[in-house]
C-alpha positions as a printed Julia matrix, in Angstrom:
69×3 Matrix{Float64}:
 -179.07   69.79  -97.09
 -178.51   73.34  -98.49
 -182.31   73.32  -99.28
 -183.28   72.1   -95.91
 -181.26   74.68  -94.32
 -182.61   77.24  -96.53
 -186.14   76.48  -95.77
 -185.58   76.27  -92.01
 -183.93   79.67  -92.18
 -186.72   81.05  -94.13
 -189.3    79.76  -91.68
 -187.48   81.21  -88.59
 -187.16   84.64  -90.53
 -190.85   84.63  -90.99
 -191.66   83.7   -87.39
 -189.1    86.85  -86.32
 -191.1    89.12  -88.65
 -194.26   88.2   -87.22
 -193.0    88.62  -83.83
 -191.66   92.37  -84.75
 -195.43   92.84  -86.48
 -196.92   91.62  -83.26
 -194.7    94.25  -81.12
 -195.34   96.99  -83.62
 -199.35   96.49  -83.32
 -199.18   96.21  -79.55
 -197.27   99.84  -79.36
 -199.61  101.42  -82.38
 -202.44  100.24  -80.3
 -201.4   101.52  -76.86
 -200.71  104.83  -78.52
 -203.98  105.02  -80.11
 -205.55  104.09  -76.72
 -203.82  106.7   -74.97
 -204.64  109.41  -77.38
 -208.3   108.48  -77.29
 -208.21  108.51  -73.51
 -206.51  112.02  -73.11
 -208.96  113.11  -75.59
 -211.76  111.94  -73.31
 -210.3   113.05  -70.24
 -209.97  116.72  -71.36
 -213.46  116.98  -72.56
 -212.75  117.1   -76.35
 -214.84  114.14  -77.39
 -216.87  111.74  -75.61
 -216.69  107.72  -75.88
 -220.03  107.82  -77.37
 -218.74  110.36  -80.16
 -215.71  107.74  -80.54
 -217.93  104.66  -80.67
 -220.09  106.45  -83.26
 -217.46  107.4   -85.75
 -215.84  103.97  -85.37
 -219.27  102.61  -86.56
 -219.61  104.83  -89.1
 -216.04  104.41  -90.62
 -216.6   100.76  -90.29
 -219.37  100.83  -92.67
 -216.8   101.62  -95.35
 -214.59   98.23  -94.73
 -215.16   95.67  -97.41
 -216.93   92.48  -95.72
 -214.25   90.18  -94.49
 -213.32   87.21  -96.92
 -214.36   84.53  -94.18
 -217.69   84.04  -92.58
 -218.23   85.86  -88.86
 -220.52   84.48  -86.28
């Protein structure tokens, strides 16, 4: 019975950690989006410059380990 309880608690802990990661990811994305919008509003960067740089940086990423469509 201890083994079952331990496994169940491990699953609950993993699910809780995933939920925390999802919330952290949301807050990071919100902060980044806010900074980008402020830079554009202040005329420091254009959306086109940001898109161009994002594409440039994306070229450095390794191909995903799964097929893309």
